[in-house]
mmCIF file as gemmi writes it, N, C-alpha and C atoms, coordinates in Angstrom:
data_model
loop_
_atom_site.group_PDB
_atom_site.id
_atom_site.type_symbol
_atom_site.label_atom_id
_atom_site.label_alt_id
_atom_site.label_comp_id
_atom_site.label_asym_id
_atom_site.label_entity_id
_atom_site.label_seq_id
_atom_site.pdbx_PDB_ins_code
_atom_site.Cartn_x
_atom_site.Cartn_y
_atom_site.Cartn_z
_atom_site.occupancy
_atom_site.B_iso_or_equiv
_atom_site.pdbx_formal_charge
_atom_site.auth_seq_id
_atom_site.auth_asym_id
_atom_site.pdbx_PDB_model_num
ATOM 1 N N . UNK Axp A 1 ? 23.08 90.199 157.279 1 0 ? 1 A 1
ATOM 2 C CA . UNK Axp A 1 ? 22.281 90.835 156.045 1 0 ? 1 A 1
ATOM 3 C C . UNK Axp A 1 ? 22.766 92.376 156.173 1 0 ? 1 A 1
ATOM 4 N N . UNK Axp A 2 ? 22.938 92.913 154.835 1 0 ? 2 A 1
ATOM 5 C CA . UNK Axp A 2 ? 23.597 94.104 154.87 1 0 ? 2 A 1
ATOM 6 C C . UNK Axp A 2 ? 22.713 94.936 153.921 1 0 ? 2 A 1
ATOM 7 N N . UNK Axp A 3 ? 22.131 95.955 154.44 1 0 ? 3 A 1
ATOM 8 C CA . UNK Axp A 3 ? 21.391 97.088 153.791 1 0 ? 3 A 1
ATOM 9 C C . UNK Axp A 3 ? 22.302 97.695 152.774 1 0 ? 3 A 1
ATOM 10 N N . UNK Axp A 4 ? 22.259 97.922 151.562 1 0 ? 4 A 1
ATOM 11 C CA . UNK Axp A 4 ? 22.96 99.016 150.597 1 0 ? 4 A 1
ATOM 12 C C . UNK Axp A 4 ? 22.217 99.822 150.043 1 0 ? 4 A 1
ATOM 13 N N . UNK Axp A 5 ? 21.067 99.784 149.932 1 0 ? 5 A 1
ATOM 14 C CA . UNK Axp A 5 ? 20.144 101.015 149.498 1 0 ? 5 A 1
ATOM 15 C C . UNK Axp A 5 ? 19.154 101.492 150.301 1 0 ? 5 A 1
ATOM 16 N N . UNK Axp A 6 ? 19.073 102.759 150.34 1 0 ? 6 A 1
ATOM 17 C CA . UNK Axp A 6 ? 17.945 103.321 150.967 1 0 ? 6 A 1
ATOM 18 C C . UNK Axp A 6 ? 17.567 104.608 150.57 1 0 ? 6 A 1
ATOM 19 N N . UNK Axp A 7 ? 16.391 104.876 150.223 1 0 ? 7 A 1
ATOM 20 C CA . UNK Axp A 7 ? 15.85 106.134 149.69 1 0 ? 7 A 1
ATOM 21 C C . UNK Axp A 7 ? 15.336 106.998 150.851 1 0 ? 7 A 1
ATOM 22 N N . UNK Axp A 8 ? 15.747 108.294 150.837 1 0 ? 8 A 1
ATOM 23 C CA . UNK Axp A 8 ? 15.545 109.025 152.026 1 0 ? 8 A 1
ATOM 24 C C . UNK Axp A 8 ? 14.736 110.441 151.547 1 0 ? 8 A 1
ATOM 25 N N . UNK Axp A 9 ? 13.824 110.768 152.137 1 0 ? 9 A 1
ATOM 26 C CA . UNK Axp A 9 ? 13.17 112.03 151.702 1 0 ? 9 A 1
ATOM 27 C C . UNK Axp A 9 ? 13.497 113.304 152.452 1 0 ? 9 A 1
ATOM 28 N N . UNK Axp A 10 ? 14.708 113.285 152.944 1 0 ? 10 A 1
ATOM 29 C CA . UNK Axp A 10 ? 15.298 114.468 153.805 1 0 ? 10 A 1
ATOM 30 C C . UNK Axp A 10 ? 16.597 114.844 153.401 1 0 ? 10 A 1
ATOM 31 N N . UNK Axp A 11 ? 17.053 115.92 153.256 1 0 ? 11 A 1
ATOM 32 C CA . UNK Axp A 11 ? 18.418 116.337 152.794 1 0 ? 11 A 1
ATOM 33 C C . UNK Axp A 11 ? 19.54 116.356 153.808 1 0 ? 11 A 1
ATOM 34 N N . UNK Axp A 12 ? 19.385 116.021 154.993 1 0 ? 12 A 1
ATOM 35 C CA . UNK Axp A 12 ? 20.199 115.986 156.092 1 0 ? 12 A 1
ATOM 36 C C . UNK Axp A 12 ? 20.226 114.564 156.709 1 0 ? 12 A 1
ATOM 37 N N . UNK Axp A 13 ? 21.423 114.32 157.557 1 0 ? 13 A 1
ATOM 38 C CA . UNK Axp A 13 ? 21.564 112.92 157.994 1 0 ? 13 A 1
ATOM 39 C C . UNK Axp A 13 ? 20.761 112.522 159.272 1 0 ? 13 A 1
ATOM 40 N N . UNK Axp A 14 ? 20.389 113.439 160.057 1 0 ? 14 A 1
ATOM 41 C CA . UNK Axp A 14 ? 19.701 113.012 161.415 1 0 ? 14 A 1
ATOM 42 C C . UNK Axp A 14 ? 18.281 112.348 160.9 1 0 ? 14 A 1
ATOM 43 N N . UNK Axp A 15 ? 17.498 113.148 160.294 1 0 ? 15 A 1
ATOM 44 C CA . UNK Axp A 15 ? 16.143 112.599 159.927 1 0 ? 15 A 1
ATOM 45 C C . UNK Axp A 15 ? 16.301 111.332 158.998 1 0 ? 15 A 1
ATOM 46 N N . UNK Axp A 16 ? 17.42 111.279 158.252 1 0 ? 16 A 1
ATOM 47 C CA . UNK Axp A 16 ? 17.466 110.164 157.462 1 0 ? 16 A 1
ATOM 48 C C . UNK Axp A 16 ? 17.668 108.752 158.234 1 0 ? 16 A 1
ATOM 49 N N . UNK Axp A 17 ? 18.563 109.081 159.241 1 0 ? 17 A 1
ATOM 50 C CA . UNK Axp A 17 ? 18.949 108.031 160.232 1 0 ? 17 A 1
ATOM 51 C C . UNK Axp A 17 ? 17.568 107.435 160.796 1 0 ? 17 A 1
ATOM 52 N N . UNK Axp A 18 ? 16.868 108.527 161.436 1 0 ? 18 A 1
ATOM 53 C CA . UNK Axp A 18 ? 15.641 108.13 161.869 1 0 ? 18 A 1
ATOM 54 C C . UNK Axp A 18 ? 14.599 107.373 161.204 1 0 ? 18 A 1
ATOM 55 N N . UNK Axp A 19 ? 14.454 107.878 160.12 1 0 ? 19 A 1
ATOM 56 C CA . UNK Axp A 19 ? 13.586 107.133 158.87 1 0 ? 19 A 1
ATOM 57 C C . UNK Axp A 19 ? 13.85 105.556 158.744 1 0 ? 19 A 1
ATOM 58 N N . UNK Axp A 20 ? 15.109 105.451 158.626 1 0 ? 20 A 1
ATOM 59 C CA . UNK Axp A 20 ? 15.997 104.221 158.237 1 0 ? 20 A 1
ATOM 60 C C . UNK Axp A 20 ? 15.492 103.282 159.775 1 0 ? 20 A 1
ATOM 61 N N . UNK Axp A 21 ? 15.994 103.702 160.817 1 0 ? 21 A 1
ATOM 62 C CA . UNK Axp A 21 ? 15.767 103.072 162.014 1 0 ? 21 A 1
ATOM 63 C C . UNK Axp A 21 ? 14.353 102.709 162.533 1 0 ? 21 A 1
ATOM 64 N N . UNK Axp A 22 ? 13.358 103.672 162.295 1 0 ? 22 A 1
ATOM 65 C CA . UNK Axp A 22 ? 12.087 103.414 162.537 1 0 ? 22 A 1
ATOM 66 C C . UNK Axp A 22 ? 11.024 102.876 161.42 1 0 ? 22 A 1
ATOM 67 N N . UNK Axp A 23 ? 11.515 103.134 160.249 1 0 ? 23 A 1
ATOM 68 C CA . UNK Axp A 23 ? 10.728 102.713 159.107 1 0 ? 23 A 1
ATOM 69 C C . UNK Axp A 23 ? 9.325 103.905 159.106 1 0 ? 23 A 1
ATOM 70 N N . UNK Axp A 24 ? 9.628 104.916 159.632 1 0 ? 24 A 1
ATOM 71 C CA . UNK Axp A 24 ? 8.648 105.867 159.485 1 0 ? 24 A 1
ATOM 72 C C . UNK Axp A 24 ? 8.831 106.953 158.339 1 0 ? 24 A 1
ATOM 73 N N . UNK Axp A 25 ? 7.648 107.247 157.43 1 0 ? 25 A 1
ATOM 74 C CA . UNK Axp A 25 ? 7.957 108.589 156.438 1 0 ? 25 A 1
ATOM 75 C C . UNK Axp A 25 ? 8.466 109.668 157.361 1 0 ? 25 A 1
ATOM 76 N N . UNK Axp A 26 ? 9.047 110.547 156.492 1 0 ? 26 A 1
ATOM 77 C CA . UNK Axp A 26 ? 9.764 111.938 157.141 1 0 ? 26 A 1
ATOM 78 C C . UNK Axp A 26 ? 8.553 112.578 157.526 1 0 ? 26 A 1
ATOM 79 N N . UNK Axp A 27 ? 7.18 112.504 157.059 1 0 ? 27 A 1
ATOM 80 C CA . UNK Axp A 27 ? 6.106 113.34 157.685 1 0 ? 27 A 1
ATOM 81 C C . UNK Axp A 27 ? 5.602 112.666 159.15 1 0 ? 27 A 1
ATOM 82 N N . UNK Axp A 28 ? 6.103 111.405 159.417 1 0 ? 28 A 1
ATOM 83 C CA . UNK Axp A 28 ? 5.71 110.953 160.932 1 0 ? 28 A 1
ATOM 84 C C . UNK Axp A 28 ? 6.753 110.823 161.482 1 0 ? 28 A 1
ATOM 85 N N . UNK Axp A 29 ? 7.926 110.968 161.246 1 0 ? 29 A 1
ATOM 86 C CA . UNK Axp A 29 ? 9.367 110.733 161.994 1 0 ? 29 A 1
ATOM 87 C C . UNK Axp A 29 ? 9.214 111.851 163.161 1 0 ? 29 A 1
ATOM 88 N N . UNK Axp A 30 ? 9.705 111.628 164.282 1 0 ? 30 A 1
ATOM 89 C CA . UNK Axp A 30 ? 9.895 112.601 165.201 1 0 ? 30 A 1
ATOM 90 C C . UNK Axp A 30 ? 11.104 113.679 164.889 1 0 ? 30 A 1
ATOM 91 N N . UNK Axp A 31 ? 12.155 113 164.45 1 0 ? 31 A 1
ATOM 92 C CA . UNK Axp A 31 ? 13.393 113.812 164.185 1 0 ? 31 A 1
ATOM 93 C C . UNK Axp A 31 ? 13.345 114.316 162.652 1 0 ? 31 A 1
ATOM 94 N N . UNK Axp A 32 ? 12.992 115.698 162.549 1 0 ? 32 A 1
ATOM 95 C CA . UNK Axp A 32 ? 12.949 116.198 161.122 1 0 ? 32 A 1
ATOM 96 C C . UNK Axp A 32 ? 13.93 117.312 160.693 1 0 ? 32 A 1
ATOM 97 N N . UNK Axp A 33 ? 14.942 117.325 161.429 1 0 ? 33 A 1
ATOM 98 C CA . UNK Axp A 33 ? 16.186 117.95 160.973 1 0 ? 33 A 1
ATOM 99 C C . UNK Axp A 33 ? 17.47 117.731 161.728 1 0 ? 33 A 1
ATOM 100 N N . UNK Axp A 34 ? 18.501 118.471 161.539 1 0 ? 34 A 1
ATOM 101 C CA . UNK Axp A 34 ? 19.75 118.449 162.474 1 0 ? 34 A 1
ATOM 102 C C . UNK Axp A 34 ? 19.535 119.724 163.301 1 0 ? 34 A 1
ATOM 103 N N . UNK Axp A 35 ? 19.552 119.349 164.658 1 0 ? 35 A 1
ATOM 104 C CA . UNK Axp A 35 ? 19.393 120.501 165.522 1 0 ? 35 A 1
ATOM 105 C C . UNK Axp A 35 ? 20.592 120.659 166.455 1 0 ? 35 A 1
ATOM 106 N N . UNK Axp A 36 ? 20.717 121.925 167.043 1 0 ? 36 A 1
ATOM 107 C CA . UNK Axp A 36 ? 21.822 122.257 167.869 1 0 ? 36 A 1
ATOM 108 C C . UNK Axp A 36 ? 21.036 121.793 169.366 1 0 ? 36 A 1
ATOM 109 N N . UNK Axp A 37 ? 22.107 121.122 170.116 1 0 ? 37 A 1
ATOM 110 C CA . UNK Axp A 37 ? 21.666 120.798 171.224 1 0 ? 37 A 1
ATOM 111 C C . UNK Axp A 37 ? 23.042 121.175 172.15 1 0 ? 37 A 1
ATOM 112 N N . UNK Axp A 38 ? 22.633 121.471 173.513 1 0 ? 38 A 1
ATOM 113 C CA . UNK Axp A 38 ? 23.618 121.787 174.662 1 0 ? 38 A 1
ATOM 114 C C . UNK Axp A 38 ? 24.348 122.794 174.252 1 0 ? 38 A 1
ATOM 115 N N . UNK Axp A 39 ? 23.801 123.722 173.637 1 0 ? 39 A 1
ATOM 116 C CA . UNK Axp A 39 ? 24.541 124.935 173.619 1 0 ? 39 A 1
ATOM 117 C C . UNK Axp A 39 ? 25.663 124.957 172.465 1 0 ? 39 A 1
ATOM 118 N N . UNK Axp A 40 ? 25.879 123.905 171.614 1 0 ? 40 A 1
ATOM 119 C CA . UNK Axp A 40 ? 27.085 123.764 170.55 1 0 ? 40 A 1
ATOM 120 C C . UNK Axp A 40 ? 26.151 123.911 169.147 1 0 ? 40 A 1
ATOM 121 N N . UNK Axp A 41 ? 26.928 124.676 168.489 1 0 ? 41 A 1
ATOM 122 C CA . UNK Axp A 41 ? 26.422 124.721 167.089 1 0 ? 41 A 1
ATOM 123 C C . UNK Axp A 41 ? 26.343 123.578 166.175 1 0 ? 41 A 1
ATOM 124 N N . UNK Axp A 42 ? 25.295 123.42 165.51 1 0 ? 42 A 1
ATOM 125 C CA . UNK Axp A 42 ? 25.155 122.148 164.661 1 0 ? 42 A 1
ATOM 126 C C . UNK Axp A 42 ? 26.595 121.652 163.94 1 0 ? 42 A 1
ATOM 127 N N . UNK Axp A 43 ? 27.233 122.352 163.586 1 0 ? 43 A 1
ATOM 128 C CA . UNK Axp A 43 ? 28.422 122.195 162.72 1 0 ? 43 A 1
ATOM 129 C C . UNK Axp A 43 ? 29.335 121.404 163.623 1 0 ? 43 A 1
ATOM 130 N N . UNK Axp A 44 ? 29.423 121.531 164.974 1 0 ? 44 A 1
ATOM 131 C CA . UNK Axp A 44 ? 30.346 120.849 165.939 1 0 ? 44 A 1
ATOM 132 C C . UNK Axp A 44 ? 29.453 119.734 166.498 1 0 ? 44 A 1
ATOM 133 N N . UNK Axp A 45 ? 28.208 119.524 166.453 1 0 ? 45 A 1
ATOM 134 C CA . UNK Axp A 45 ? 27.651 118.085 166.936 1 0 ? 45 A 1
ATOM 135 C C . UNK Axp A 45 ? 27.213 117.415 165.984 1 0 ? 45 A 1
ATOM 136 N N . UNK Axp A 46 ? 26.859 117.771 164.871 1 0 ? 46 A 1
ATOM 137 C CA . UNK Axp A 46 ? 26.614 117.046 163.759 1 0 ? 46 A 1
ATOM 138 C C . UNK Axp A 46 ? 25.258 116.436 163.568 1 0 ? 46 A 1
ATOM 139 N N . UNK Axp A 47 ? 24.221 116.978 164.191 1 0 ? 47 A 1
ATOM 140 C CA . UNK Axp A 47 ? 23.052 116.503 163.987 1 0 ? 47 A 1
ATOM 141 C C . UNK Axp A 47 ? 22.573 115.349 164.999 1 0 ? 47 A 1
ATOM 142 N N . UNK Axp A 48 ? 23.136 115.265 166.246 1 0 ? 48 A 1
ATOM 143 C CA . UNK Axp A 48 ? 23.12 114.25 167.121 1 0 ? 48 A 1
ATOM 144 C C . UNK Axp A 48 ? 21.837 113.956 167.929 1 0 ? 48 A 1
ATOM 145 N N . UNK Axp A 49 ? 20.55 114.327 167.596 1 0 ? 49 A 1
ATOM 146 C CA . UNK Axp A 49 ? 19.651 114.156 168.424 1 0 ? 49 A 1
ATOM 147 C C . UNK Axp A 49 ? 18.964 112.937 168.296 1 0 ? 49 A 1
ATOM 148 N N . UNK Axp A 50 ? 18.989 112.459 169.645 1 0 ? 50 A 1
ATOM 149 C CA . UNK Axp A 50 ? 18.564 110.991 169.817 1 0 ? 50 A 1
ATOM 150 C C . UNK Axp A 50 ? 17.1 110.838 169.649 1 0 ? 50 A 1
ATOM 151 N N . UNK Axp A 51 ? 16.815 109.35 169.286 1 0 ? 51 A 1
ATOM 152 C CA . UNK Axp A 51 ? 15.33 109.081 169.204 1 0 ? 51 A 1
ATOM 153 C C . UNK Axp A 51 ? 14.691 109.114 170.956 1 0 ? 51 A 1
ATOM 154 N N . UNK Axp A 52 ? 13.57 109.342 170.803 1 0 ? 52 A 1
ATOM 155 C CA . UNK Axp A 52 ? 12.815 109.408 172.27 1 0 ? 52 A 1
ATOM 156 C C . UNK Axp A 52 ? 12.956 108.097 172.743 1 0 ? 52 A 1
ATOM 157 N N . UNK Axp A 53 ? 13.192 107.772 174.01 1 0 ? 53 A 1
ATOM 158 C CA . UNK Axp A 53 ? 13.156 106.723 174.856 1 0 ? 53 A 1
ATOM 159 C C . UNK Axp A 53 ? 11.786 106.028 174.509 1 0 ? 53 A 1
ATOM 160 N N . UNK Axp A 54 ? 12.061 104.444 174.118 1 0 ? 54 A 1
ATOM 161 C CA . UNK Axp A 54 ? 11.005 103.694 174.194 1 0 ? 54 A 1
ATOM 162 C C . UNK Axp A 54 ? 10.469 103.648 172.46 1 0 ? 54 A 1
ATOM 163 N N . UNK Axp A 55 ? 11.312 104.29 171.538 1 0 ? 55 A 1
ATOM 164 C CA . UNK Axp A 55 ? 10.914 104.15 170.145 1 0 ? 55 A 1
ATOM 165 C C . UNK Axp A 55 ? 11.339 102.934 169.757 1 0 ? 55 A 1
ATOM 166 N N . UNK Axp A 56 ? 10.354 102.242 169.029 1 0 ? 56 A 1
ATOM 167 C CA . UNK Axp A 56 ? 10.418 101.018 168.43 1 0 ? 56 A 1
ATOM 168 C C . UNK Axp A 56 ? 11.107 101.166 167.349 1 0 ? 56 A 1
ATOM 169 N N . UNK Axp A 57 ? 12.361 100.215 166.929 1 0 ? 57 A 1
ATOM 170 C CA . UNK Axp A 57 ? 13.093 100.317 165.908 1 0 ? 57 A 1
ATOM 171 C C . UNK Axp A 57 ? 13.009 99.137 165.179 1 0 ? 57 A 1
ATOM 172 N N . UNK Axp A 58 ? 13.797 99.235 163.796 1 0 ? 58 A 1
ATOM 173 C CA . UNK Axp A 58 ? 13.953 98.026 162.995 1 0 ? 58 A 1
ATOM 174 C C . UNK Axp A 58 ? 15.009 97.105 163.936 1 0 ? 58 A 1
ATOM 175 N N . UNK Axp A 59 ? 15.611 97.577 164.511 1 0 ? 59 A 1
ATOM 176 C CA . UNK Axp A 59 ? 16.701 96.734 165.385 1 0 ? 59 A 1
ATOM 177 C C . UNK Axp A 59 ? 16.001 95.958 166.82 1 0 ? 59 A 1
ATOM 178 N N . UNK Axp A 60 ? 14.978 96.586 166.995 1 0 ? 60 A 1
ATOM 179 C CA . UNK Axp A 60 ? 14.012 95.907 168.245 1 0 ? 60 A 1
ATOM 180 C C . UNK Axp A 60 ? 13.199 95.03 167.453 1 0 ? 60 A 1
ATOM 181 N N . UNK Axp A 61 ? 12.709 95.033 166.164 1 0 ? 61 A 1
ATOM 182 C CA . UNK Axp A 61 ? 11.895 93.983 165.755 1 0 ? 61 A 1
ATOM 183 C C . UNK Axp A 61 ? 12.764 92.782 165.208 1 0 ? 61 A 1
ATOM 184 N N . UNK Axp A 62 ? 14.091 93.103 164.726 1 0 ? 62 A 1
ATOM 185 C CA . UNK Axp A 62 ? 15.089 92.037 164.497 1 0 ? 62 A 1
ATOM 186 C C . UNK Axp A 62 ? 15.37 91.192 165.736 1 0 ? 62 A 1
ATOM 187 N N . UNK Axp A 63 ? 15.746 91.966 166.98 1 0 ? 63 A 1
ATOM 188 C CA . UNK Axp A 63 ? 16.012 91.397 168.124 1 0 ? 63 A 1
ATOM 189 C C . UNK Axp A 63 ? 14.984 90.414 168.471 1 0 ? 63 A 1
ATOM 190 N N . UNK Axp A 64 ? 13.806 90.906 168.507 1 0 ? 64 A 1
ATOM 191 C CA . UNK Axp A 64 ? 12.616 90.075 168.921 1 0 ? 64 A 1
ATOM 192 C C . UNK Axp A 64 ? 12.51 88.784 168.09 1 0 ? 64 A 1
ATOM 193 N N . UNK Axp A 65 ? 13.193 88.834 166.933 1 0 ? 65 A 1
ATOM 194 C CA . UNK Axp A 65 ? 13.198 87.8 166.167 1 0 ? 65 A 1
ATOM 195 C C . UNK Axp A 65 ? 14.336 86.734 166.313 1 0 ? 65 A 1
ATOM 196 N N . UNK Axp A 66 ? 15.218 87.034 167.205 1 0 ? 66 A 1
ATOM 197 C CA . UNK Axp A 66 ? 16.349 86.494 167.477 1 0 ? 66 A 1
ATOM 198 C C . UNK Axp A 66 ? 17.55 86.769 166.994 1 0 ? 66 A 1
ATOM 199 N N . UNK Axp A 67 ? 17.785 87.821 166.189 1 0 ? 67 A 1
ATOM 200 C CA . UNK Axp A 67 ? 18.942 88.129 165.659 1 0 ? 67 A 1
ATOM 201 C C . UNK Axp A 67 ? 19.728 89.409 166.672 1 0 ? 67 A 1
ATOM 202 N N . UNK Axp A 68 ? 20.979 89.352 166.661 1 0 ? 68 A 1
ATOM 203 C CA . UNK Axp A 68 ? 21.792 90.252 167.122 1 0 ? 68 A 1
ATOM 204 C C . UNK Axp A 68 ? 21.95 91.308 166.199 1 0 ? 68 A 1
ATOM 205 N N . UNK Axp A 69 ? 21.837 92.729 166.634 1 0 ? 69 A 1
ATOM 206 C CA . UNK Axp A 69 ? 21.906 93.749 165.828 1 0 ? 69 A 1
ATOM 207 C C . UNK Axp A 69 ? 22.835 94.82 166.135 1 0 ? 69 A 1
ATOM 208 N N . UNK Axp A 70 ? 23.457 95.867 165.241 1 0 ? 70 A 1
ATOM 209 C CA . UNK Axp A 70 ? 23.967 96.774 165.395 1 0 ? 70 A 1
ATOM 210 C C . UNK Axp A 70 ? 24.11 97.9 164.229 1 0 ? 70 A 1
ATOM 211 N N . UNK Axp A 71 ? 24.171 99.001 164.571 1 0 ? 71 A 1
ATOM 212 C CA . UNK Axp A 71 ? 24.176 100.205 163.56 1 0 ? 71 A 1
ATOM 213 C C . UNK Axp A 71 ? 25.68 100.682 163.398 1 0 ? 71 A 1
ATOM 214 N N . UNK Axp A 72 ? 25.979 100.946 162.426 1 0 ? 72 A 1
ATOM 215 C CA . UNK Axp A 72 ? 27.662 101.225 162.222 1 0 ? 72 A 1
ATOM 216 C C . UNK Axp A 72 ? 27.49 102.491 160.931 1 0 ? 72 A 1
ATOM 217 N N . UNK Axp A 73 ? 28.109 103.458 161.083 1 0 ? 73 A 1
ATOM 218 C CA . UNK Axp A 73 ? 27.945 104.695 160.159 1 0 ? 73 A 1
ATOM 219 C C . UNK Axp A 73 ? 26.753 105.31 159.87 1 0 ? 73 A 1
ATOM 220 N N . UNK Axp A 74 ? 26.507 105.768 158.686 1 0 ? 74 A 1
ATOM 221 C CA . UNK Axp A 74 ? 25.602 106.709 158.374 1 0 ? 74 A 1
ATOM 222 C C . UNK Axp A 74 ? 24.673 105.623 157.219 1 0 ? 74 A 1
């Protein structure tokens, strides 16, 4: 299965990926922007804030149904 269309309510990549992976609306998502982590400016890190440990994702849902999953790209 290939997902080719995704609407996002955010203008930057990190929250858009979080919304796609968790199925949450931007107002309920934990990641709401690209953040600077580890002392590096965002222009070098590119918004790489991870989801919290234990966050249930669409991938987990599919794995529970017996599928093998991967996420590549943006």
